[in-house]
C-alpha positions in Angstrom: 17.5 24.1 -29.0 18.0 21.2 -26.5 20.8 20.0 -24.3 20.3 16.3 -23.3 22.1 15.2 -20.1 23.1 11.5 -19.9 25.1 10.3 -16.9 27.1 7.2 -17.4 28.6 5.2 -14.5 29.6 2.0 -16.4 31.3 1.7 -19.8 29.2 -1.4 -20.6 26.0 0.7 -20.7 24.4 1.1 -24.2 25.3 4.7 -24.3 25.9 4.9 -28.0 22.3 3.6 -28.6 21.0 6.4 -26.4 23.0 9.1 -28.2 22.1 7.9 -31.7 18.4 7.8 -30.8 18.5 11.4 -29.6 20.4 12.7 -32.7 18.6 10.7 -35.4 16.3 12.8 -37.5 17.1 16.1 -35.8 18.4 19.1 -37.7 22.2 19.7 -37.5 23.0 21.9 -34.5 19.5 21.5 -32.9 20.6 19.1 -30.1 23.7 18.7 -28.0 24.2 15.5 -25.9 26.1 16.1 -22.7 27.6 12.8 -21.5 28.6 13.0 -17.8 31.1 10.2 -17.0 30.3 9.5 -13.3 33.2 8.2 -11.3 34.7 6.5 -14.3 37.5 7.3 -16.8 35.9 9.0 -19.8 38.2 7.4 -22.3 36.1 4.3 -22.8 33.0 6.4 -23.5 34.9 8.7 -25.8 36.0 5.6 -27.8 32.4 4.4 -28.1 31.3 7.8 -29.4 34.4 8.6 -31.5 32.3 9.5 -34.5 30.4 12.1 -32.6 32.8 13.7 -30.1 34.8 15.6 -32.7 31.8 17.8 -33.5 29.4 19.9 -31.4 26.7 17.3 -31.2 28.2 15.4 -28.3 30.3 16.6 -25.3 31.9 14.1 -22.9 32.8 15.5 -19.5 34.1 13.9 -16.3 32.4 14.1 -12.9 33.7 12.4 -9.7 32.0 12.6 -6.3 32.5 9.1 -5.0 28.7 8.8 -4.4 26.6 6.0 -5.9 23.7 8.3 -6.8 22.9 9.7 -10.3 21.9 13.0 -8.6 25.4 14.4 -8.8 26.0 13.9 -12.5 22.5 15.0 -13.4 23.0 18.3 -11.5 26.5 18.7 -13.0 25.1 18.3 -16.5 22.3 20.9 -15.8 24.9 23.4 -14.7 26.7 22.9 -18.1 23.5 23.3 -20.1 23.0 26.5 -22.2 20.2 25.7 -24.6 16.7 27.0 -24.1 15.5 23.5 -23.2 17.2 20.7 -21.3 16.3 17.1 -21.1 17.6 14.2 -19.0 18.1 10.6 -20.0 19.3 7.3 -18.6 22.2 5.6 -20.4 20.1 2.4 -20.6 17.2 4.2 -22.3 16.6 5.5 -25.9 14.0 7.3 -28.0 11.6 6.0 -30.6 12.5 7.2 -34.2 11.5 10.8 -34.7 10.9 11.5 -31.0 13.3 14.4 -30.4 12.4 16.1 -33.7 8.7 15.9 -32.8 9.3 17.2 -29.3 11.3 20.1 -30.6 8.6 20.9 -33.2 6.1 21.2 -30.4 8.1 23.5 -28.1 9.1 25.7 -31.1 5.5 26.5 -31.6 3.9 26.3 -28.1 6.8 27.3 -25.9 5.7 25.4 -22.8 7.8 25.5 -19.6 7.8 21.7 -19.6 6.8 19.2 -22.3 6.2 15.8 -20.8 6.6 12.9 -23.3 5.1 9.5 -23.5 7.0 6.6 -21.8 7.1 3.1 -23.0 8.8 0.0 -21.6 11.2 -1.7 -23.9 9.0 -4.7 -24.1 6.2 -2.5 -25.5 3.9 -1.4 -22.8 2.9 2.3 -22.9 2.7 3.9 -19.4 -0.5 5.9 -18.7 1.4 8.5 -16.7 0.2 11.2 -16.1 -3.4 10.0 -16.2 -4.9 13.3 -17.4 -8.5 14.4 -17.7 -10.2 13.3 -20.9 -7.0 13.0 -23.0 -5.9 16.6 -22.0 -2.5 17.5 -23.4 -1.9 21.2 -22.8 -1.7 23.4 -19.8 -2.0 20.5 -17.3 -3.1 21.1 -13.7 -1.1 19.3 -11.1 -4.1 18.1 -9.2 -6.8 17.6 -11.8 -4.4 15.9 -14.2 -2.6 13.9 -11.5 0.9 15.2 -12.4 2.4 14.1 -9.1 2.3 10.5 -10.3 4.9 11.4 -12.9 8.0 11.4 -10.8 10.6 11.3 -13.5 10.7 14.7 -15.3 11.3 13.1 -18.7 10.8 15.4 -21.7 11.9 18.9 -22.4 12.2 21.4 -19.6 12.7 25.2 -20.1 16.2 25.8 -18.7 15.3 29.3 -17.4 12.5 27.8 -15.3 14.8 25.1 -13.9 17.1 27.8 -12.7 14.3 30.2 -11.6 12.9 27.5 -9.3 16.3 26.3 -8.2 15.5 22.7 -9.3 18.1 20.1 -8.4 18.1 16.4 -8.1 18.5 15.5 -4.4 22.1 14.9 -3.7 23.2 11.6 -2.2 19.8 9.8 -2.9 20.3 6.3 -4.3 16.6 6.3 -5.3 14.0 9.0 -5.6 16.5 11.7 -6.5 14.0 13.3 -8.8 10.9 13.3 -6.5 11.4 16.8 -5.1 12.6 18.2 -8.5 9.4 17.1 -10.3 6.9 17.8 -7.6 8.2 21.3 -7.2 8.0 21.9 -10.9 4.5 20.5 -11.3 3.1 22.6 -8.4 4.8 25.9 -9.5 2.0 27.2 -11.7 4.1 26.8 -14.9 2.7 25.8 -18.3 3.1 22.0 -18.7 2.1 20.1 -21.8 1.9 16.4 -22.4 3.0 15.3 -25.9 1.0 12.1 -25.7 0.7 11.6 -29.5 4.4 11.9 -30.3 7.0 9.1 -30.4 8.0 7.8 -26.9 10.9 7.7 -24.5 11.8 4.0 -24.1 12.8 2.7 -20.7 15.5 0.2 -21.4 15.3 -3.3 -19.9 18.3 -5.0 -21.4 21.0 -3.8 -19.0 22.3 -6.3 -16.5 21.3 -4.1 -13.6 19.6 -0.8 -13.2 20.5 1.5 -10.3 16.9 2.6 -9.6 15.4 -0.9 -9.5 17.7 -2.6 -6.9 15.9 -3.6 -3.7 17.0 -1.4 -0.8 16.3 -1.1 3.0 13.1 0.8 3.8 15.1 3.6 5.4 16.8 4.2 2.0 13.6 3.8 0.0 11.7 6.3 2.2 14.6 8.9 2.5 13.5 10.8 -0.6 9.8 10.8 0.4 10.6 12.2 3.9 12.9 14.8 2.4 10.1 15.9 0.0 7.5 16.4 2.7 9.9 18.3 4.9 10.7 21.0 2.3 9.5 24.5 2.9 7.7 24.8 -0.4 5.7 21.7 0.4 4.1 23.3 3.4 3.1 26.3 1.1 1.2 24.1 -1.3 -2.6 24.5 -1.6 -4.6 22.0 0.5 -5.7 20.2 -2.7 -2.2 19.9 -4.0 -0.7 18.7 -0.7 -3.5 16.1 -0.4 -3.0 14.9 -4.0 0.7 14.6 -3.5 0.4 12.7 -0.2 -2.2 10.3 -1.6 0.3 9.4 -4.3 3.1 9.0 -1.8 1.0 6.7 0.3 -0.3 4.6 -2.6 2.9 4.3 -4.6 5.8 4.5 -2.1 4.4 3.3 1.2 1.9 0.6 0.1 4.3 -0.2 -2.8 7.1 -0.9 -0.3 4.8 -3.3 1.6 3.5 -5.2 -1.4 6.9 -5.8 -2.8 7.9 -7.4 0.5 5.1 -10.0 0.5 7.1 -12.6 2.4 8.3 -12.2 6.0 11.9 -13.0 5.1 11.8 -10.0 2.7 11.9 -7.6 5.6 15.4 -6.6 6.9 16.3 -5.4 10.4 14.6 -2.2 11.3 12.4 -2.2 8.1 9.0 -2.4 9.8 9.9 0.4 12.3 11.2 2.6 9.5 8.1 2.1 7.4 5.8 2.7 10.3 7.4 6.0 11.3 7.6 7.1 7.6 3.9 6.3 7.0 2.9 8.2 10.1 5.0 11.3 9.1 3.5 11.3 5.6 -0.1 11.0 6.8 0.4 13.8 9.3 1.3 16.2 6.4 -2.2 15.8 4.9 -4.6 13.5 6.8 -7.3 14.1 4.2 -5.2 12.2 1.7 -6.4 8.9 3.3 -10.1 9.4 2.2 -9.8 8.3 -1.5 -7.9 5.1 -0.6 -9.9 1.9 -1.1 -10.9 -0.3 1.9 -8.3 -2.8 1.0 -5.5 -0.2 0.8 -6.6 1.4 4.1 -6.5 -1.9 5.8 -3.0 -2.6 4.6 -2.0 1.0 5.6 -3.5 0.3 9.1 -1.3 -2.8 9.4 1.8 -0.7 8.5 1.0 2.0 11.1 0.1 -0.5 13.8 2.6 -0.3 16.6 2.5 -4.1 17.0 3.2 -4.9 13.3 5.9 -7.3 12.5 7.4 -8.9 9.3 5.0 -11.8 9.8 1.9 -9.7 10.4 2.7 -7.5 7.4 3.2 -10.5 5.1 -0.3 -11.7 6.3 -1.7 -8.3 5.6 -0.3 -8.3 2.1 -1.9 -11.7 1.4 -5.3 -10.4 2.6 -4.8 -7.3 0.4 -4.0 -9.6 -2.6 -7.1 -11.7 -2.1 -9.5 -8.9 -1.2 -12.7 -8.6 -3.2 -13.0 -6.3 -6.2 -15.5 -4.2 -4.2 -13.0 -3.7 -1.4 -10.3 -2.8 -3.9 -12.4 0.0 -5.4 -14.7 1.4 -2.7 -13.3 3.8 0.0 -14.4 3.5 3.6 -16.7 6.4 3.0 -18.6 5.4 -0.1 -19.2 9.1 -0.9 -15.6 9.4 -1.8 -16.0 6.8 -4.6 -15.9 9.4 -7.3 -13.0 11.4 -5.8 -10.5 12.2 -8.5 -7.9 10.2 -6.6 -10.2 7.1 -6.0 -9.4 3.8 -7.7 -12.7 3.9 -9.6 -11.8 7.3 -11.2 -8.4 6.1 -12.0 -9.7 2.9 -13.6 -12.2 4.9 -15.7 -9.5 7.2 -16.9 -7.2 4.3 -17.8 -9.9 3.2 -20.2 -10.6 6.6 -21.6 -6.9 7.4 -22.2 -6.0 4.1 -23.9 
């Protein structure tokens, strides 16, 4: 029923834990795990999984492209998939007991094109993502249910839809390889369910390093964002979908990049120029996306776009943002946009309602 693709680039990763969590409690033959050994010798992984590789539940394959990006092995695994549904998974991650069986039970009955699953950090925090309307769990709308905030397409995806839409992880991207993949799927008019009451996918935190959390130059951090807004299908989105997606890009990726560099010495050569040009390009794609942002966020974005900005001035702007009043962190410049579905007030209310 499901092929689960797990790329592995380091034999020290807890790959066996991931595999066992996927297979536990599922009927024999319901799931196959495709381990893609990325730029490493597969022998070490095969040794770890010796009890599984001799039957059909686990297949270990080798993939070498010499690129430090998980996009290649994910795409390779997708080409090998043959089951009705496909799922992707990080080798550091694992599933709560009974998760895969519960997910399969849902798609067996409802047959969605994508079944998103709850995400939980290993230390216990449940992620409210996507932040849907009034606990909605079936036939989600990309705008009204804020699907664009769910960048990682974790869950069960109908393989025929993946191939119909030509979905691929963006090759060569060290971070953000899944941004275009997921945004295209959410906006394609397919049936998307959210299995919010099932056991969760756990984002592992006990590895020494994670590829996707290493600090990078702004030009690398923004590469996937700029690639996304330059896609042909992006320009064909409805005005509301384009606005919703750009608001998310500004809030999470642009402002997030500034806030994580709160000290002047955090900025590398060319970082301020790269962020300024990226922010301007993103805003140009949907100027209306600025309206729901709070006064504090708009002021920080103004500092980013300012031609005279520097590492020092941006560090000062981050400090002003950090110490801004609750009112300025909630109310947009136009108070009439306070109840916009993308406003901070609406998001805070939905956080409470969805807990």
